[in-house]
C-alpha positions as CSV (number, residue, x, y, z in Angstrom):
1,M,284.2,67.7,32.0
2,E,282.4,64.7,30.0
3,E,281.0,67.7,27.7
4,A,284.4,68.9,27.0
5,D,285.7,66.0,26.4
6,S,283.0,65.4,23.6
7,G,283.5,69.4,22.7
8,P,286.6,68.8,20.4
9,S,284.7,65.3,18.3
10,S,282.2,67.5,18.0
11,N,283.2,70.2,16.4
12,Q,285.9,67.3,13.7
13,D,282.4,66.2,13.0
14,H,281.0,69.1,12.1
15,L,284.4,70.3,10.1
16,F,284.6,66.5,8.2
17,S,280.2,66.5,7.4
18,A,280.8,70.3,6.0
19,T,283.3,69.2,3.8
20,G,281.5,66.4,2.6
21,R,278.0,68.7,1.5
22,Q,281.0,71.1,0.3
23,T,282.2,68.2,-1.9
24,T,279.3,66.9,-3.3
25,Q,278.5,70.4,-4.0
26,K,281.2,70.6,-5.9
27,K,280.6,66.6,-8.1
28,N,276.5,67.9,-8.2
29,D,277.5,71.2,-10.4
30,L,280.4,69.4,-12.6
31,L,278.2,66.2,-13.2
32,L,275.3,69.3,-15.0
33,S,277.7,71.3,-16.8
34,R,279.0,68.0,-18.1
35,K,275.6,67.0,-19.5
36,R,274.9,70.8,-20.3
37,I,278.6,70.1,-22.6
38,L,277.3,67.0,-24.4
39,Q,274.2,67.8,-24.9
40,Q,276.2,70.9,-26.6
41,L,278.0,68.4,-28.2
42,E,275.5,66.5,-29.6
43,S,273.4,69.6,-31.4
44,S,276.6,71.0,-32.7
45,N,277.6,71.3,-36.7
46,S,281.0,72.7,-35.9
47,D,284.7,70.1,-36.0
48,R,286.1,73.2,-34.2
49,Y,283.6,72.9,-31.8
50,S,283.0,69.6,-31.1
51,E,286.2,69.2,-30.6
52,L,286.4,71.9,-27.3
53,L,283.9,71.1,-26.1
54,R,285.6,67.0,-25.9
55,R,288.7,68.8,-24.3
56,T,286.4,70.5,-21.6
57,L,284.3,67.1,-21.4
58,A,287.1,65.1,-20.9
59,G,288.7,68.0,-17.4
60,L,285.4,68.0,-16.6
61,D,286.0,63.5,-16.5
62,A,288.8,64.1,-14.7
63,Q,287.8,66.3,-11.7
64,I,285.3,64.0,-11.4
65,A,287.2,61.7,-11.3
66,D,289.5,63.4,-8.4
67,L,286.3,63.9,-5.9
68,N,285.6,59.9,-6.1
């Protein structure tokens, strides 16, 4: 009976851990994308392209904020 009681809790912990890992991985991916966009923005010579990059950066920042 003790094993049955610990089973669901263990499953919930496992699901939470998987969700946490998935969230952490998504945040890391977004941060890498953000870094790449910043590098492109620094080297951009086109005002139109720079504006596109700034909008993309704002979108990434919003997604990162949602994960926090």
